[in-house]
Each structure stands twice: as C-alpha cells, then as structure tokens.
C-alpha positions as CSV (number, residue, x, y, z in Angstrom):
1,M,147.3,59.3,49.2
2,D,147.7,59.3,45.4
3,D,148.6,55.5,45.4
4,H,145.4,54.5,47.1
5,P,143.1,54.8,44.1
6,A,145.6,52.8,42.2
7,E,145.3,50.1,44.9
8,L,141.5,50.3,44.6
9,H,141.7,49.8,40.8
10,R,144.0,46.9,41.3
11,V,141.5,45.2,43.6
12,L,138.8,45.8,41.0
13,R,140.9,44.5,38.2
14,T,142.0,41.3,40.0
15,A,138.6,40.4,41.7
16,K,136.9,37.3,40.3
17,R,134.1,37.9,37.9
18,R,131.6,35.1,38.4
19,F,128.8,36.7,36.3
20,L,130.4,37.0,33.0
21,L,128.3,36.3,29.9
22,P,129.6,33.4,27.8
23,P,130.6,34.2,24.2
24,L,128.2,33.7,21.3
25,P,128.8,30.8,19.0
26,S,131.5,31.3,16.3
27,S,129.2,30.7,13.3
28,L,125.6,30.9,12.2
29,Q,125.4,27.1,12.0
30,A,126.7,26.7,15.5
31,A,124.2,29.2,16.8
32,A,121.4,27.4,15.0
33,D,122.5,24.1,16.5
34,A,122.2,25.7,20.0
35,G,118.5,26.6,19.7
36,E,116.4,29.5,18.7
37,D,117.2,31.7,21.7
38,V,120.9,31.5,21.0
39,L,120.3,31.9,17.2
40,L,118.3,35.1,17.8
41,A,121.0,36.5,20.0
42,F,123.6,35.7,17.4
43,C,121.6,37.3,14.6
44,L,121.0,40.5,16.7
45,E,124.6,40.8,17.5
46,S,125.7,40.1,13.9
47,A,123.4,42.9,12.8
48,R,124.7,45.3,15.4
49,L,128.3,44.7,14.4
50,A,127.5,45.0,10.7
51,M,125.8,48.3,11.3
52,A,128.6,49.5,13.5
53,R,130.9,49.0,10.4
54,D,128.4,50.9,8.3
55,G,127.4,47.7,6.6
56,V,124.3,45.6,6.4
57,P,123.6,42.2,7.8
58,S,123.8,39.3,5.4
59,A,120.6,37.8,3.9
60,S,121.4,34.5,5.6
61,V,121.4,36.2,9.0
62,E,118.0,37.8,8.1
63,Q,116.6,34.5,7.1
64,A,117.9,32.8,10.2
65,F,116.4,35.5,12.4
66,G,112.9,35.0,10.8
67,D,113.1,31.2,11.2
68,A,114.3,31.5,14.8
69,L,111.6,34.0,15.7
70,A,108.9,31.9,14.1
71,Q,110.1,28.9,16.1
72,L,110.2,30.9,19.3
73,I,106.6,32.0,18.7
74,R,105.4,28.4,18.0
75,R,107.1,27.2,21.2
76,A,105.6,30.1,23.2
77,M,102.1,29.2,21.9
78,D,102.4,25.5,22.9
79,A,99.4,24.7,25.0
80,T,101.3,22.5,27.4
81,H,104.8,23.9,27.7
82,G,104.3,27.4,26.2
83,D,104.5,30.9,27.7
84,P,101.2,31.9,29.4
85,T,102.1,35.6,29.5
86,F,102.6,35.7,25.7
87,Q,99.5,33.6,25.1
88,A,97.6,36.2,27.1
89,Q,99.1,39.0,25.0
90,V,97.9,37.2,21.8
91,L,94.4,36.9,23.3
92,H,94.4,40.6,24.1
93,W,95.7,41.5,20.7
94,R,92.9,39.6,18.8
95,D,89.9,40.0,21.1
96,A,88.0,43.3,21.4
97,G,86.2,42.2,24.6
98,I,89.5,41.5,26.4
99,Q,90.9,44.9,25.2
100,E,87.8,46.7,26.6
101,W,88.1,44.8,29.9
102,A,91.8,45.6,30.2
103,A,91.1,49.3,29.5
104,L,88.4,49.3,32.1
105,S,90.6,47.5,34.6
106,A,93.1,50.3,34.2
107,T,90.6,52.8,35.5
108,A,89.2,50.6,38.3
109,A,91.1,52.3,41.2
110,G,90.3,55.8,39.9
111,D,86.6,55.0,39.4
112,A,86.3,53.6,42.9
113,R,87.8,56.7,44.4
114,E,85.5,58.9,42.3
115,L,82.4,57.0,43.3
116,R,83.3,57.0,47.0
117,T,83.9,60.7,46.9
118,A,80.5,61.2,45.2
119,L,78.9,59.1,48.0
120,D,80.5,61.1,50.7
121,A,78.8,64.2,49.4
122,F,75.4,63.1,50.7
123,A,75.8,59.6,52.3
124,H,78.8,60.0,54.6
125,P,77.8,58.6,58.0
126,G,79.0,61.9,59.7
127,K,76.5,63.9,57.5
128,L,73.6,61.5,58.3
129,R,73.7,61.8,62.1
130,G,71.2,64.6,62.1
131,L,68.6,62.7,60.1
132,P,65.8,60.8,61.7
133,E,66.2,57.0,62.1
134,D,64.1,56.2,59.1
135,A,64.3,54.2,55.8
136,L,66.0,57.1,53.9
137,R,68.8,57.3,56.4
138,G,69.2,53.5,56.3
139,A,69.2,53.6,52.5
140,L,71.9,56.2,52.3
141,L,74.1,54.4,54.8
142,Q,73.7,51.3,52.7
143,L,74.8,53.2,49.6
144,H,77.9,54.3,51.5
145,D,78.7,50.8,52.7
146,L,78.2,49.3,49.2
147,A,80.6,51.8,47.6
148,H,83.3,51.1,50.1
149,A,82.8,47.3,49.6
150,A,83.1,47.9,45.8
151,D,79.8,46.0,45.3
152,W,78.9,48.1,42.2
153,A,75.9,46.0,41.0
154,A,74.2,46.2,44.4
155,L,75.1,49.9,44.6
156,R,73.3,50.6,41.3
157,A,70.2,48.6,42.4
158,A,70.1,50.4,45.8
159,A,70.5,53.8,44.2
160,E,67.7,53.1,41.8
161,T,65.4,52.1,44.7
162,V,66.2,55.4,46.5
163,A,65.6,57.3,43.2
164,E,62.2,55.7,42.8
165,A,61.0,56.4,46.4
166,P,58.0,58.6,47.0
167,A,58.3,62.3,46.1
168,G,58.6,65.1,48.5
169,R,62.3,64.7,49.2
170,D,64.9,67.4,49.1
171,P,65.4,68.2,45.4
172,A,69.1,68.4,45.8
173,L,69.2,64.9,47.2
174,S,66.9,63.6,44.4
175,A,69.2,65.1,41.8
176,W,72.2,63.6,43.5
177,V,70.8,60.1,43.5
178,R,69.8,60.3,39.8
179,A,73.3,61.5,39.0
180,L,74.7,58.6,41.0
181,V,72.7,56.1,39.0
182,A,73.9,57.5,35.7
183,H,77.5,58.2,36.9
184,P,80.1,57.3,34.2
185,A,82.4,55.7,36.7
186,L,79.6,53.4,37.9
187,N,78.7,52.5,34.4
188,R,82.3,51.6,33.7
189,R,82.5,49.3,36.8
190,L,79.3,47.6,35.8
191,R,80.5,47.1,32.2
192,A,83.7,45.6,33.6
193,L,81.6,43.1,35.6
194,E,79.7,42.1,32.4
195,L,82.9,41.6,30.5
196,D,84.4,39.7,33.5
197,R,81.9,36.9,32.8
198,L,83.1,36.3,29.3
199,E,84.9,33.0,28.7
200,A,87.6,34.8,26.8
201,V,88.3,37.2,29.6
202,R,88.3,34.4,32.2
203,H,90.8,32.5,30.1
204,Y,92.9,35.7,29.7
205,K,93.0,36.3,33.4
206,A,93.9,32.6,34.1
207,L,96.8,32.8,31.7
208,R,98.1,36.0,33.4
209,F,97.8,34.5,36.9
210,M,99.8,31.4,35.8
211,R,102.9,33.6,35.5
212,S,102.2,36.3,38.1
213,P,99.5,36.3,40.8
214,A,96.8,38.9,41.0
215,V,97.7,42.3,42.5
216,G,96.9,42.3,46.2
217,S,96.7,38.5,46.4
218,S,98.5,36.7,49.2
219,A,100.8,35.2,46.6
220,A,101.7,38.6,45.2
221,V,102.3,40.0,48.7
222,E,104.6,37.1,49.5
223,N,106.5,37.6,46.2
224,G,106.9,41.3,47.1
225,R,108.3,40.3,50.5
226,T,110.7,37.9,49.0
227,S,112.0,40.4,46.6
228,A,112.4,43.0,49.4
229,R,114.3,40.5,51.5
230,E,116.6,39.7,48.5
231,G,117.2,43.4,47.9
232,T,118.0,44.1,51.5
233,R,120.4,41.1,51.7
234,T,122.2,42.3,48.6
235,E,122.5,45.9,49.9
236,Q,123.8,44.7,53.2
237,A,126.4,42.4,51.6
238,A,127.5,45.2,49.2
239,A,127.9,47.7,52.1
240,H,130.0,45.2,54.1
241,A,132.3,44.6,51.1
242,L,132.7,48.3,50.4
243,Q,133.5,48.9,54.1
244,D,136.2,46.2,53.8
245,M,137.7,48.1,50.9
246,A,137.5,51.5,52.7
247,D,139.1,50.0,55.9
248,C,141.9,48.5,53.8
249,L,142.7,51.8,52.1
250,N,142.6,53.6,55.5
251,A,145.0,51.1,57.0
252,A,147.8,52.4,54.7
253,V,147.3,56.0,55.5
254,P,150.1,57.4,57.8
255,G,149.2,58.9,61.2
256,G,146.0,56.8,61.7
257,A,143.9,59.1,59.5
258,A,140.8,57.6,57.9
259,P,140.0,59.7,54.8
260,Y,138.0,56.9,53.1
261,R,134.4,56.2,54.1
262,V,131.3,54.6,52.7
263,L,128.2,56.6,51.8
264,R,124.8,55.1,51.0
265,S,121.8,56.4,49.0
266,L,123.4,59.4,47.3
267,L,120.9,61.7,45.5
268,T,122.1,63.5,42.4
269,P,121.6,67.3,42.7
270,A,119.2,68.9,40.3
271,A,122.0,70.7,38.5
272,L,123.6,67.4,37.4
273,A,120.4,65.4,36.7
274,G,121.3,64.7,33.1
275,A,118.9,63.3,30.4
276,D,115.5,62.0,30.9
277,R,115.3,58.5,32.6
278,S,118.7,58.9,34.0
279,K,119.8,57.3,37.3
280,L,119.4,59.9,40.0
281,E,120.0,57.8,43.2
282,W,123.2,55.8,43.7
283,D,123.2,52.9,46.2
284,A,126.7,53.4,47.6
285,A,130.1,55.1,47.1
286,I,133.5,55.2,48.7
287,V,134.7,58.8,49.0
288,R,138.0,60.2,50.2
289,S,138.2,63.4,52.2
290,D,140.7,66.0,51.1
291,G,141.7,66.7,54.7
292,A,140.9,70.4,54.4
293,K,138.4,72.4,56.3
294,S,136.3,72.8,53.2
295,G,135.0,69.2,53.7
296,I,135.1,68.4,50.0
297,D,135.2,64.7,49.2
298,D,136.3,62.8,46.0
299,V,134.3,59.9,44.8
300,V,136.8,57.0,44.3
301,L,134.2,54.2,43.8
302,L,130.5,54.2,42.8
303,A,128.5,51.0,43.3
304,E,125.0,49.8,42.4
305,A,123.5,46.8,44.2
306,K,121.4,44.4,42.2
307,A,119.5,41.3,43.4
308,A,120.0,39.5,40.1
309,P,122.5,39.8,37.3
310,A,119.8,40.4,34.6
311,A,118.7,43.5,36.5
312,A,122.0,45.2,35.6
313,T,121.3,44.8,31.9
314,T,118.1,46.8,31.9
315,D,119.7,49.3,34.4
316,L,122.9,50.0,32.4
317,P,121.5,52.6,29.9
318,R,120.0,54.6,32.9
319,L,123.3,54.3,34.7
320,L,125.3,55.6,31.7
321,R,122.9,58.6,31.4
322,G,123.3,59.2,35.1
323,L,127.1,59.2,34.9
324,A,127.0,61.6,31.9
325,G,124.9,63.9,34.1
326,L,127.4,63.7,37.0
327,A,130.3,64.4,34.6
328,Q,128.7,67.8,33.8
329,A,130.3,69.1,37.0
330,R,132.9,71.8,36.5
331,E,136.5,71.3,37.2
332,G,137.4,72.8,40.6
333,A,133.7,73.2,41.6
334,H,131.8,71.1,44.1
335,H,128.3,69.8,44.5
336,D,126.2,68.9,47.5
337,F,124.7,65.4,47.5
338,A,122.0,64.3,50.0
339,C,122.7,60.8,51.3
340,A,121.8,58.5,54.2
341,G,124.1,60.2,56.6
342,G,123.2,63.8,55.7
343,T,124.8,66.0,53.1
344,V,128.2,65.4,51.5
345,R,130.2,67.9,49.4
346,V,131.7,66.2,46.3
347,S,134.4,67.6,44.1
348,G,133.6,68.3,40.5
349,T,136.9,66.8,39.4
350,S,136.0,63.4,40.8
351,L,132.6,63.6,39.2
352,R,134.0,64.5,35.8
353,A,136.2,61.4,36.0
354,L,132.9,59.3,36.0
355,R,132.2,60.3,32.4
356,P,131.5,57.1,30.3
357,Q,133.7,56.5,27.3
358,G,131.2,55.7,24.7
359,Q,129.1,52.9,26.1
360,S,131.9,51.8,28.5
361,I,131.6,52.1,32.2
362,P,134.5,53.8,34.0
363,A,136.6,51.4,36.0
364,Q,135.6,53.0,39.3
365,V,131.9,52.2,38.7
366,I,130.7,48.7,39.6
367,Y,127.6,46.6,40.1
368,L,127.5,44.4,43.2
369,C,125.3,41.3,43.2
370,A,125.0,38.6,45.9
371,A,122.9,36.2,43.8
372,R,124.1,32.7,42.9
373,P,125.5,32.6,39.3
374,E,123.2,31.1,36.8
375,P,124.3,27.7,35.5
376,R,123.8,28.9,31.9
377,P,123.3,32.7,31.6
378,A,120.7,33.5,28.9
379,L,122.3,34.9,25.7
380,L,118.9,36.3,24.8
381,G,117.7,38.4,27.7
382,A,114.1,38.1,28.9
383,A,113.4,41.8,28.2
384,A,114.6,41.6,24.6
385,K,112.7,38.4,24.0
386,A,109.5,40.0,25.4
387,L,109.9,42.9,23.1
388,L,110.4,40.7,20.0
389,L,107.3,38.7,20.9
390,A,105.3,41.9,21.5
391,Q,105.7,43.3,18.0
392,P,102.5,43.4,16.0
393,P,103.8,41.0,13.3
394,S,104.8,38.5,16.0
395,L,101.3,38.7,17.6
396,G,99.7,38.3,14.2
397,F,101.8,35.3,13.4
398,A,101.0,33.8,16.9
399,A,97.2,34.4,16.3
400,E,97.3,32.4,13.1
401,V,99.2,29.6,15.0
402,A,96.5,29.6,17.7
403,Q,93.9,29.1,14.9
404,G,95.7,26.1,13.6
405,Q,97.1,27.8,10.6
406,V,100.7,27.6,9.3
407,P,101.7,31.2,8.7
408,A,104.6,32.1,6.4
409,T,107.8,33.2,8.1
410,D,107.8,36.2,5.7
411,M,105.1,37.7,8.1
412,L,107.9,38.4,10.5
413,A,110.1,40.4,8.1
414,P,108.8,43.7,9.4
415,V,110.3,42.9,12.8
416,W,113.8,42.5,11.3
417,H,113.5,45.8,9.4
418,A,112.2,47.6,12.5
419,L,115.2,46.3,14.5
420,L,117.6,47.8,11.9
421,N,115.8,51.1,11.4
422,E,113.8,52.1,14.4
423,G,115.2,53.6,17.6
424,R,112.5,52.1,19.8
425,L,114.1,48.6,19.2
426,R,117.7,49.7,19.6
427,A,117.9,48.2,23.1
428,V,116.9,44.8,21.6
429,L,119.6,45.1,18.9
430,N,122.2,45.9,21.5
431,Q,121.0,43.4,24.1
432,Y,124.0,41.1,24.1
433,D,126.5,43.8,24.1
434,T,124.7,45.6,26.9
435,A,124.5,42.5,29.0
436,R,128.2,41.7,28.4
437,R,129.3,45.1,29.5
438,A,127.0,45.2,32.5
439,R,128.3,41.8,33.7
440,E,131.9,42.7,33.2
441,A,131.3,45.5,35.7
442,M,129.6,43.2,38.2
443,L,131.2,41.6,41.2
444,H,129.9,39.4,44.0
445,P,130.5,41.1,47.3
446,D,132.4,38.0,48.5
447,D,134.7,38.3,45.6
448,L,135.4,42.0,46.3
449,S,136.2,41.1,49.9
450,A,138.4,38.3,48.8
451,A,140.4,40.6,46.6
452,V,140.7,43.1,49.4
453,Q,142.1,40.3,51.6
454,D,144.7,39.4,48.9
455,L,145.8,43.0,49.0
456,R,146.2,43.0,52.8
457,R,148.3,39.8,52.6
458,E,150.6,41.4,50.0
459,R,151.1,44.3,52.3
460,A,151.9,42.2,55.4
C-alpha cells in the first residue's frame, strides 16, 4: 500500500487550480496605475518582503501607501457610491450619542431577560391564579404582557400606576413595584428608546441596514438560509469528490480490500488542541486502515470545505495552528477522534506528518470550494481593507472628509508605522501571502474528481 499515498499526492499535484491569486504588479508605478486597492496590496507585500530580509520598506512605498489609503477613504466616504458600512463606522467614531446607543443595544437581550425574570417573581400568570379578579390582578398581568412584548415605555407607565395605587397592599409587592420602576435594565431600555429617535442614530442605522439587514429581519433570515444552502452544497460536493479519491485508491488494493475510507466532522482530542483559536474540527479526511486488529488508521488526506475562496484566507492561520496541535502526537502513539461515524483511532505518525513547514500547508491538507471562480480575485482582501479603514487615524481622516475638509495625508502615517511594528496588524501585512498560500491549497471538487478520472484512465 505504500504507493497509494504517492498516487494521492500525484492527483493533488496535477489537479487544476482554478482559484489561484494573480501576481501583484511588477513595479510601484504599475501598481499605482491599477488603482488604490492594488497599490495598497503591493505596498503591504513590499513591506512584508523587506522586513523578511531584515530591511525596511522604501520611503516611496510608504508615501504610496499613504496616498492610496487616503484615496480609498475618500472613495468609501462618497455619498453616492461609497461604503455605507465604513460611513456608519465614522459616524459611530465621532458621535457620542451613537456610541451610547450602540453600547445600550449590546445589552438589549440581557436587559430583556433580566426584566422578564423580575416580572415573573410577582406577575407570572401562574402565580396570579389565586388572586381575586380585581384591578390589581389585571394590572400585574398587564405588566407581564408588556415585558414579554418589549414595550418598555408602556411597562414603566403601567408600573408607576400600580406603585401609586391606594395603600394597604402587601409591603413586599409594593417594594417590588417600586424596584421595577427604578430597575437599571428598564432605565437602559428607555434611554435606548430616547436615543433611537435622534437623527444621527437613525442615519447610522440606515447606513448599517444598506449593507446588512437587521438581525431577525426576514432579509437576514433569508441570507442565513442562503448561506446554509451554499455551505451544505459545498460539503456534499467535497464529500463526493473525496469518496471518488478513496474508491480509486481502493480499486488498486489486491484481494478486494478497501482500507481507504472518508470520515467527516473529526474533532481534535483535548490532548492535541494546540494554541488558542486553533481549528479543532476538521470537515473531512481520507484515512487508511492498517489492516490489524488494533483498528488504527492513518490520515492520508485532510480537507476543509469553504463556500467561498476568500473564506480560506481568514481560516488559514487557524488551520495552521490546528495542524501544529495535531503534530504534537507522539511517534508510535494513537489518538481517538470523535467523528460523524463514531470514534476513529488515528496513528500519531500520520498526525506528525501534518506539521506545517513554517507557514506552508502540507501537501496532504487541502481546501475544497464549489464556488464559481471570481472574474478578478481581489488582491486586497475585504478583511484587510476593513482593518485598515477601522484604524483611528483612518476614521479621523474620514471624519474631516465628511466635514468638507481636505486633511493631509500625513494624518495616516501612524497606520503605516503600526503595520510595521504592531502584532495586531500582522495579518494585514501578510494578507497577500496568506491569500496566495490558501488558494494554492484550494481545489474545486470537480477538478479533484477530474484528476482522479485521469488516474483511472492511466491505470486502464
């Protein structure tokens, strides 16, 4: 069976790569001629390469970066063709009312739970069955209904009415109603309603909705369903292609044995979890049984399914950390992995072979993507662009643009210096190299199956 992994690697080596990232322009001028996105990507990669050689980027690259980032910001702030998400960020950055509203929005779900729990203490319908059918019972039922309808203004008004009712009531109930009126969670919800009426907040919400619908809206639900369908389609196509590969390998095994099989949803055991934010679940793998009673399998191929090529770029650092964790396995040992079909026992030797070489993915680890290739893959990834725009100097520059001023490009110099010196922006500096490596490891399931068919024809 020793030749079969070689056949597998041959298939992976010869399969068509339709998602490869095109090369960057050959010069700074050519990059500038291609637009600010390409120029930013060129400057970032130039800086990365210079630093890898223990050098520093040239002053011309630094200047070009500042000019390109300034132009990117101006384009994003254009009222007609700009980026509403970034414009909302700028509003948030400069407006205290929006900042307060956003902070209160983050606590909305928790506040609602807290208030409903408080209402259930005295006003839950089950606790009111023993009370007479009078105005008090009706008022308490109303409080309960208003809380569950999230009608906070009406809840406050109704609670104040109950609190002001004639004396003689249970002291505990009176204290509870007064506490409800002054409840911090209720005050936060009412303050959020006040801020919600501000023109700046309404404009902010409208800008955010232009790019992504409100959580829980019908549009958001439909987007979620579409994403789920795309993810399921990719996973099914990937599983079919991997099964083609396993069947092809099994066809060459003497005696009709079938040592190769496909496993799905493998969970990394705790002992091999690796660093923080490592990948811990693996979409699919082809494993080979050792044929012994021990039931130990070797991983010969590990695959991750992605609905879009860009998703692999953001996933790659997690994948590398996850592979490094798997490679902690001891030679000759084995580890139990939970998977969709039960539990599989995997040899430490095959896991150690998954160790990344620097930032390079081992040949037996691939991404599978069933999406259509982009006509022009972006050289500056959306995540990197968003991080550049989200830096405080970028937001300050944009705020001045929004006020009709003409800020100096020098305002953006701190962004360049942070890229070179701060680990938090290392992913941005590495963005082209990361995308290139991720796409080099990416296959369309159809292309994997086609390469398998080529192998079958050569055998015939």
